[in-house]
N, C-alpha and C positions, 0 to 999 in steps of 0.2 A: 827580678830578671837579671840577676848578676852572675856573671860567668868568670871564672879566673883565667880565661884565654887573653884577656886584654884587648877584645875587638872593639873597633869603633862603635859598633852598635849596643855596647853595654853602657854607654854614657849619653845622656841626653845633653846634647850641645845647644848652646843659646840659639835660637832662631835668628837673633840679631847677628852673631857672628858668622853663622851661615849665609845670611843675605850679604854681609859685607865681603866674606870671601867670594861668593858668587858674582857679586858685581865687579870686584877686581878682576874676576876672570873676563867679564864681559869687555871691560876696559882694555886689558892686556891683548886680548885676541883681536879687537878692533884696531888698536894701535899697531899690532904687528902686521895686520892685513893691509893697512894704509902704507905702511913702511915698505912692504913687498911690492905694492902696486906703484909707490913712487919710484923705487929702485929699477922698476921694470922685471923683476924677477918672476913675478907671478901676475896674471890678468885677474883681478878680484872683481867681481860683478859689483854694481853699485848698491843692490839690495842686500848684500853680504852682512852689513851690521844689524839689519833687522834678523837675519836668520841667526848670527850668533846671539841676540838678545833672547830670541824665542828658545833656542838650545839650552842656554844656561837656566832660563826660567823653568824649563821642563826638568834639568837636572836638579835645581833647587827643590821643586816640588816633590820628585820622587825621594831624594834623600832626607828632607824635611819630614816627610810623612813616615819613612822608616824609623828615623831616629827619634820619632815622637813616641815610639814603644818604650823607650826606657825612661820616659818622663814620670816623674812623681805624680805631678797635679795636671792632668791631661787639659783641663779647661784653660788654665794659665798659659801652658804651652800653646795651645790652640789660638788664643787671643793674640799672643805675641807673633806666631807664625802668620797669621792671616795679614797682620799689620805689616810685618816684614815682607810678605809676598808682595803686597800693593805697592809697598816702597820700592821693592826691587823692580816690579814691572815698569812702574812709572819712570824710575831713574834710568833703567836700561833702555826704556823707549826714547828717553830723552837723548841719552848719548847715541843712540842708533840714528836718531833724527839729525843731531848735530853733526854727526860724521858722514851722514850720506846725503843731507839737504833734501831728503824725501819723507814727506808726511806718511804716517801709517795708512791713510786712506788711499795714497797712491803707491804703496809697496806692494801691491798685488793683493795676495791672500793673507798677508800678514795680521790684518785686523781680525780675521776669523781665527787664525792660529792663536792669537792672543786670548780671544774668547773661549776657544775649546781648551787652552792650558788653564785657564781660570776656573773654569768647570771642573776640568779633570783634576785639578789640585784639591778642590773641595771635596770631590768624590774619593781620591786617595786618602785626604784626612779621615773622612768619615768611615771608610772601609778599615783602616788602620785602628782607629778608636773603637770601632765595633769589635774587632778581633781582640783588642786588649781587654774590653769588658768581657768578653766570653771567657778569655783565658783567665782572667782574675776571678771570676765567678766560679769557674771549675775548679780552681786552687783552693778557694774557700769552702766549698761544698763538701759536706761529709757524703760520701758515697756508701750506700747500703748495697750488700750483695743481694741480688734478687732472691726472693724466697722461692724455694722450690716447693710447688705445689704437687700434693700426691693426689693421685685420683682414688677416690673411694671405691675399693673393691667389694662388692656386696655378694 
């Protein structure tokens, strides 16, 4: 699956790097929101850190699933991806808790959002892996033209 266009989708980026960049985004957005709230420029809801964490987890799950198409060894990529997802969800949740002082159980529906994102991530990975398997099979398969059957005219 190589392409001369130089697209980011042509290279399988390490899930660890993806998770670190995503976690950095969570921290930056939460810090900027806190700064805007302290300066009085913007009224930021107290559950905003949980929303930020959930949004970045969704971004990670989508991009990680799509970028897995370019991986050579899908099972190795899957293992690293799932561990990175769990680490990202835990660390983002910890940062959201520390910055909002609200546990996930008291943050409204964010506990269910985390559960849905986790299940959705596993579904995304499964769909992409299945599609990749089908494409690889189709590329390896020798296709024979269907034989034209003649009706016997008697």
